[in-house]
N, C-alpha and C positions, 0 to 999 in steps of 0.2 A: 504493500500500500504507499501511496504517495505520502511523504511528510511535507505538509505546508511550511513553507518558508517563514511564515509569520509566527509559527509555533515553535520553530526550531530552536529558539534561544542561542544560547553559548555552548555547544556541544563539547565534550572532551574529544579532541582530535583521535586521540588513542581508540576510542570506539570504532573508528570508521577508517583506521591507517590501512588495516588488511582486507578492508571489504571492497567490493565492486560498488561503483556510486555513479548515479546519471542524476544530471540538473536537467530538468524537463521545463522547456520553455515554449509556450503557447505561440503559433506562428500567425501572425495577423499581418495583412497586406493593405497597401494604399493604392487606389486607382488613379489614373492620369488626371482626372477631373475632380478629385475629392476636395471638398470644402475646406476653408480655413480651419473652421473649428475642428475638423475630425484630423487634420494634418497636425495641427498643435498636439493632440491627444496622442497621435501615432508617433510622432517625434520623442514625446515625453516617454511613452512606453518603453522605447528602445533604450534611452537613456537609463532608466530604472532597471530594465533587465541587464545591462551591461553591470550596473552598480553592484545588482543582486548577487550575479555570478562572481564578480570579483570578490565579493563578501564571503561566499561560499568557498572560494578557491583559497582565501587566507585561513579560513577556518576548519576546513575539511579536506581540502587537497586541490591543486591545481589540474586544470582539464588537460588530459592526456590525448583525448579523442574528441572529434566534434562530428556528430551525425545529424544529416539534414534530410527532411523530406525533399523527394524529387531528384536527389543527386545520386547518379547512378555510374559516376565514374570518380577518379581520384587525382590527386596532385593539382598541376594548374589547370587541365581541364574543367576541373570540378569548381575551382575557385572561379574560373572565366565564366562558368554557367551560373554559379551562384551569384555573381555581381550583377547579371541582367536579371535573374529570377526575383532575387531579394537582397537589394543593396544595403539593408539595415543589419542584416544577418550576415551579409559578407563581410562588412566592416568588423564584427565581433569575432568571425571566425578568422580573418585574416591576421588579426591582433594575437589569438590563441596560437596559430600556426606559427607566426614569428616567435613566440614564446616555447616552441617545441611541441606543440599538438599535431595531431594527424586529422585531416579531414577524410573520413572514409567513405568509401563508396556504399552508401546505405540503402539503396533501392535496387530491384531487379528491374531494368528499363522496359521490359516487355509488360510485366504487370503493372507497372507504374503507367504506362502509356495507355493500356487498356482500360484501366480504372477511370483515368481523365477521360476518355472517350465515352463510356457508360454514363459518367457523371454529367456530361455535357448533353447528353441524350435526355435524361431525365430533368435537367434544368430547364430544356427547350419546353417541355409540357406537350404530352402526348394525347392525342385523341381517343385512341383505342386502348380500353383498360386492359385489355389482354396483352397487349404490346406493353404497356407500362409495367405491368407485373412481371413478364418476361424479363425486361431490362433491369428491373429493379433487383431481381434475383441474380442475373450476371454480375452486377455491380456489387452485391453483397459478396458473391463467391469470389470475385477477383480480388476485393479488398481484404477478405480475409487472408487470401495466399499471400497479398502484399505485405500487411502486417506480420504476418508469420516470417516472410523473409527479412523485413527489418529488425524482428526481434533475434533471429539466427546471426544476421550480421553484428549485432551488438554483443551476442553471447559469444561470438568467435573472436572477436577482437579486443574487448574490454577485460584485462587481466586483473588479476587480484591484487587490490592495493590502488587501483587506478580509478579515475573519474572522467567521464564523458559528458558533453552537452548533447542534448537531443531538441533539435528545432522541428516541431510538428505541430498540424493543426488540431485545434481542440476537437474532441469528439473520436480521437482516434482509439484504435483497437488493439494497439501494441500489448501483449502480455510480457511482462518482464520477467527474466527468471528471478525465481524466490530469494536467491543470495545478493541480489543487486538493491541496493538502497536507493529509494528513488526520490528526490526533492524538487516538488514541483515550485516554479518560480511563477508568482501571480501578483505583479506590481500593483499597487493601489489604484492606478488610472486604468486597469483592465476592466473594473466595474464601471467606470465611466465609459469606456469604450462599449461595453455591452449595453449600457443604458441608452446611448446615443443610438446605435443600431435598432434597439426596440423603438425608439421614438421615430425613427424614419420609417420603419414597416407600418407604424400605426398612422403616421400622417399620409402615407402613400395609399393607405387603404380608407381613409376617412372620406 
């Protein structure tokens, strides 16, 4: 079970020195036409995330690995893709790589691409109930396989005593190995962002 950051207090580092650790970061995005009020929250969110990761690294252990949703490559190729896909997490990742962390190939590209395609189909809205049900089942099945692959990559690469950062969207279904301590990073502004999205949906349907 993930340990909420706000309840972490000041743990004795000896309790975690030999354990595998994941610093779990909810991945949020910004559209090209995002209003200024959202942009301000978005920028603050990533500043707070970076601060919280730094705090965990000081208290529990530096990040040895970075795992990132949608990244199916390693080394410079992965960093170049990440810079286009998510500039904010690219900044955080690049900083950790310069300190010695490794950006891992996290996804299976075929499963990731298939999942994205089925998700796009569902978001389009379908007239046929049968087609919607079929596509939904396909999406759920490939998502399960995709998250199993992510779990496997973490399990294979994260060694005893090491820590890793995982950037992934909320609502993911990754089931971490039982011997991994998971610390959920939830900056205060994340609640404001959720509230902002709810208000936008309400005003759009009013």
